C-alpha positions as CSV (number, residue, x, y, z in Angstrom):
1,L,-1.8,-0.6,9.8
2,F,-3.9,-2.4,7.2
3,S,-6.0,-4.1,9.9
4,V,-6.6,-0.7,11.6
5,I,-7.5,1.3,8.5
6,M,-9.5,-1.4,6.6
7,P,-10.6,-4.1,9.1
8,A,-13.2,-5.7,6.9
9,L,-10.8,-6.0,3.9
10,Y,-8.0,-7.2,6.2
11,S,-10.2,-9.9,7.6
12,H,-11.2,-10.9,4.0
13,F,-7.6,-11.2,3.1
14,V,-6.9,-13.3,6.2
15,N,-9.8,-15.6,5.4
16,L,-8.6,-16.0,1.8
17,Q,-5.0,-16.5,3.1
18,I,-3.7,-13.5,1.1
19,S,-0.5,-12.4,2.7
20,P,1.3,-9.1,2.0
21,E,4.0,-11.1,0.2
22,H,1.4,-11.7,-2.5
23,Y,1.2,-8.0,-3.5
24,L,3.7,-5.8,-1.6
25,I,7.0,-7.2,-2.7
26,D,7.1,-5.7,-6.2
27,W,5.7,-2.4,-4.9
28,F,8.1,-2.1,-2.0
29,Y,11.4,-3.4,-3.6
30,T,11.1,-0.9,-6.5
31,I,9.2,1.8,-4.5
32,F,6.5,1.4,-7.2
33,G,9.0,1.8,-10.0
34,K,7.7,-1.3,-11.9
35,S,4.1,-0.5,-11.2
36,F,3.4,3.0,-12.4
37,S,4.4,5.4,-15.2
38,L,7.5,7.5,-14.7
39,R,5.4,10.6,-14.1
40,I,3.6,8.9,-11.1
41,V,6.7,7.2,-9.8
42,S,8.5,10.6,-9.8
43,R,5.7,12.0,-7.6
44,I,5.8,9.0,-5.3
45,W,9.6,9.2,-5.0
46,D,9.5,12.9,-4.4
47,S,6.9,12.5,-1.6
48,F,8.9,9.5,-0.2
49,F,12.1,11.6,0.1
50,I,10.2,14.4,1.7
51,E,7.8,12.5,4.0
52,G,9.9,9.4,4.6
53,E,9.0,5.7,4.5
54,L,5.5,6.2,5.9
55,F,4.5,7.6,2.5
56,I,5.3,4.1,0.9
57,F,2.9,2.5,3.4
58,R,0.3,5.1,2.7
59,T,0.7,4.6,-1.1
60,A,0.2,0.9,-0.8
61,L,-2.8,1.2,1.4
62,S,-4.3,3.8,-0.9
63,I,-4.0,1.4,-3.9
64,I,-5.8,-1.3,-1.8
65,S,-8.4,1.2,-0.6
66,F,-9.1,2.3,-4.1
67,Y,-10.1,-1.2,-5.0
68,R,-11.7,-2.1,-1.6
69,S,-15.2,-2.8,-2.8
70,R,-14.1,-5.0,-5.6
71,L,-11.6,-6.9,-3.4
72,L,-14.2,-7.6,-0.8
73,K,-16.3,-9.3,-3.5
74,S,-13.5,-11.3,-4.9
75,N,-12.0,-14.8,-4.2
76,F,-8.3,-15.5,-3.8
77,E,-7.5,-15.7,-7.4
78,Q,-9.5,-12.6,-8.4
79,C,-7.8,-10.6,-5.6
80,I,-4.3,-11.7,-6.6
81,I,-5.0,-10.7,-10.3
82,L,-6.5,-7.4,-9.4
83,L,-3.7,-6.5,-7.0
84,G,-1.2,-7.6,-9.7
85,S,-2.6,-5.2,-12.2
86,A,-4.1,-2.5,-9.8
87,C,-1.5,0.1,-10.7
88,D,-2.2,-0.2,-14.4
89,H,-5.8,1.1,-13.9
90,I,-5.4,3.8,-11.3
91,T,-4.8,7.4,-12.5
92,E,-2.4,9.8,-10.9
93,E,-5.3,12.0,-9.8
94,H,-7.2,9.1,-8.2
95,L,-4.0,7.7,-6.5
96,F,-3.0,10.9,-4.9
97,K,-6.6,11.7,-3.9
98,E,-6.7,8.3,-2.1
99,I,-3.3,9.0,-0.5
100,D,-4.6,12.4,0.8
101,K,-7.7,10.8,2.3
102,L,-5.9,8.1,4.1
103,T,-5.5,8.9,7.8
104,V,-2.6,7.1,9.6
105,P,-3.0,6.5,13.4
106,S,-0.8,8.9,15.3
107,Y,1.1,6.1,17.0
108,F,2.2,4.5,13.7
109,P,5.2,6.7,12.9
110,E,6.8,6.0,16.3
111,Y,5.9,2.3,15.9
112,L,7.7,2.3,12.5
113,D,10.7,4.0,14.1
114,R,10.9,1.4,16.8
115,I,10.9,-1.4,14.2
116,N,13.6,0.2,12.3
117,N,15.8,0.8,15.3
118,N,15.3,-2.9,16.4
119,N,16.5,-4.1,13.0
120,K,19.7,-2.1,12.9
121,I,22.9,-4.1,12.9
122,P,25.0,-3.1,15.9
């Protein structure tokens, strides 16, 4: 999804050898609970329960998108530092504005369902 929505930044991350594990683990394991204030986390969780797991992907991509221009100019270390503190510097208004702007390809929800169905224990 990242490569489709932000191909230039995705390529930059590939060139710098920045993998999703560098920045997504804390965000996804806690559903952003460690990253944002309780007020913002409550909105994220409400949206997650209403819209499903796709909202978590949209939130993560929106954070990355918010810092896109800075990330494109940064080296590995600068990117990791920025991503590690990204949630400290983005306001609720800016975050949800970015989420609203993000367009997910129509095939992605079905793709996500297929992945989830393939990973179920029989």
